[in-house]
N, C-alpha and C positions, 0 to 999 in steps of 0.2 A: 526286169526292165523298169526304168523310171517312167512316170506317168504325169502328164499335165491334164487334169480332169476338166475338159472343156465345157462340161454341162452337168450341173447338179443343183438341187434346191435345198434351201434351209427353211424350215417351217417352225417358227418360234411362236408359241401360243401367247406369249406376253405382248404380241403386237396384233393389230386387227387382221382378220381374215374375212374374205367376202365369198359367200357361197356361189359356185358356178354350176348352173343347172341343178341346184340342190346339193352339190358335192362340197364337202369340206374335208381336207386331208387330216390325217393324224399328225401330231407333232413330230418334227425331225430336226433336232437342234444341232448346233456345231459339235457338241459332245457325241451325239448320235452318229453324225457323219464320220467323225474320227474313229469311233468304235467300228463302224461298218467297213471302213477302209484300212483297218490296222494291218492287214496282211499285204497291202499294196504299197509300192514305193512311190507315193504321191508327192510331187515337188511343188504343186501349186494348182490353181484352177479358177474356174469362172462360176460364180453363184448366179443363177438365172431366176428371175422373178416369174412366178407362175400365175395362171389366170385367177387363182383364188387369193392372190395378193393385190390384184388390181393396181392402183396407183400408190399403195402404201410403200414408203421409202425407208422408214426408220428401222425396220427389221433388217434391211439390207446394209445400211450403214453400220448397225451393231454387229452383224455377222462378219462384215469385212474387217472391222476392228478386231474382232475376236479371233479370226483365222490368221490374220497377219498380212504382211506386205507382199507375199507371193500369190495373193488372190485378188481377183477383180470382180466387178459386178456388172450384170446385164439387167436393166430396169425397164419396167413399163412406164412410159412417159406420155402425159397428155400434151396436146398441142399448145395449150395455154399455160404451161408451167412457167412461173416467174424465173427470170434469169438468175437471180440470186440463189434460188433453190437448185437450179441446174448446176451452178458453180459449186454449191455445197456437195452435190453428188459427185461431180468431177473430182473435187478435192478428196473425197472419201474413197475413190478408186473405181467408180463406175466408168465403163469404157464403151458401152453399147446400149442402144435402145432395142427393145424387143416388140415385135408385132405378132400377137397370137391370133393368126388368121383362122386357125382351126377351132379354137374354143372361146375366143373373146377374152375380155379382161384387160385389153390394151386399147390404144388408140385405133380408130377405124382404118380400114385399108385405103380409104379415099385420101387419107392424110399421110400415107407412107412416104411419098415422094418429097413433100414439103418438109416434114419433120426430119426425115433422114438427112436431107441436104443441109438443113439448118444446124443440126447437131454435129454433122461432119465438119462443116465450115467453122463453127465456133469452138468445138472441143476435140475434133478429130475422132469422134465416136463413129463406129460402124453400126450396121443394122443386123439384127438376127430375126429370122422368120421361122415361126412354127406354122407350117403350111403343108397341106397335102399336095404332093407334086402334080396331081391331076389339075390343080388350079393354076399352076405356073404358066401354062400356055396363054390363058386369057389375060394374065398380068404382065406379059412380056414387055410391052411398051412402057408400062409404069416402072418396072424393075430396071429397065435399061437406064432410067434417069437417076438411079441410086448409085453413089460413088463406091460403096463397099458394103457387101452383105454376106451372110452365111445362111445355110438352110439346116434346120434341125432334123434329127431322126431319119436320115437317109430319105427324106421326103415321104416316108410312111407307106406309099402305095406302089405296087408293081406296075399298075396301069400308067403311072406318070414317070417312069424311069427315063424315057427319052427326053422329057423336059428337064429332068435332073441332070442328065449327061450334057445337055445343051449348055446349062449354066456352069457346070464343071469345066467345060472346054473354054469358057470365058474367064476362068480363074476364080470363080465363086467357091468359097469354102463350104464343105459339107460335113456335118457332124455324124460320126458313126456312133450313134447313141440310141437308146430306147429300143433294143432288139425285140423286146416283148410287145412292142406296139406295131410291128411290121406285119404285112401280109405276104412277105417273101423271106427266104433265107438270106441273111446279110452278106455272107462271104463272097459270093459271086459278084454282087453289086459293089462291094468295097474293092474287090480286085479290079473291076472295070473302072471305077473312079480313080484308083491309084494309077492305072495305066494312062488315063486321060490326063491327070495332073497329080504327080507324086507328092506335091507340096500342099494339096488341097483337102485331104481327108483328116479329120480330127476326132480322136476317141473322147468319149465322155461317159461317165457312169450312169447318168440320169437318176441317180439316187434322190429321193427314196422311191422312184418309179411310180408316182401317183397315177392311179387309174390304169396302169399297164396290166395286161393279161398275165405277163410273166415278169416279175421284178428282176432288177439287175442282181447278178451273182458273179462269183469268181469264174464261173463257167463261161461267161461272156468274154472275159479276158483270155481264158484258155483257148477259146474258139479262134481268137486272133493269133495267139502265139503258136498254135498248131498249124496255121495256114500261111504265115508270112515269115520272111527271113528276118534276121536281126536288124539289118539295115532298114528294111521296110517297116518293121515294128518301131524303130526309133522315130521315124517320121510320123507314123499313125498314132502312136501312144504319147509322144512327147513333143518333138521339135516343131511339127506343123502348128500345133495349137500355141506352143510357147512363143513361136515367132509371130503368130497372129496377134497375140496379146502383149508382146514384150515392150512395146512403146510405153504403155501405162505401167507395166511392172518396173521398168527402169526409172520412170519418172517418180514413182513412189518409193524407190529404193529396194524394190523386190527383184527377184529373178537374177540375182548376182551370185549368191552362194548356193549352188545347186545341191550341196551336200548338207544343207542346214536341216536339223532335226525339227520337224514341225510340231512334235509333241513335247 
């Protein structure tokens, strides 16, 4: 099955890293990513900025150039970033702003609404949230003001699944990523999300699985292929994420030749 990897990190030690609660990740370069996914038919993906990268952007621009036109970026953006810098990121292939509510390293939650709307209006960027689904209830009014967003790692928490399902019913995309971060078994939840909105669930490797109890492995993919039909897998592994990101892919010339050899 072909895959659009909706969520992974590149950690290049040639660019600044910022400790988060004393944590700094090991390097994970573009070459490491390609090596780790060599047995997977990956056709493109989204590089996501981590808390340990804070507002560093050069690593992301470099990684997007290195991986090529079928990849897009998700960046941590401060509220006061100059317009010319935002335009440079947009030109480089950044398509979304990330708010790391769970660990920090991004703009504060108080500025989610304002920044999300400004970036959507000016560049068409959506918002991606790393958030425990338990917190979604208290933020419902704020999140209703955001034009387009996704939620990372199935919301992380069993206790918040009703909140997650609420947003899935409203068409919010949910990433089936970071299985080693969850306090529940993912298949039943993915099945329910697929039932609510077949076009809303998006697989991602979460490589290199920083701070995860169990890092990503091919077994995560096998868990999906063992439990979903071929039609369902095409949506979960490829077309849902591809369609979510394709506006930028087409603008940059990517996403056209699905049989292109990325190596």
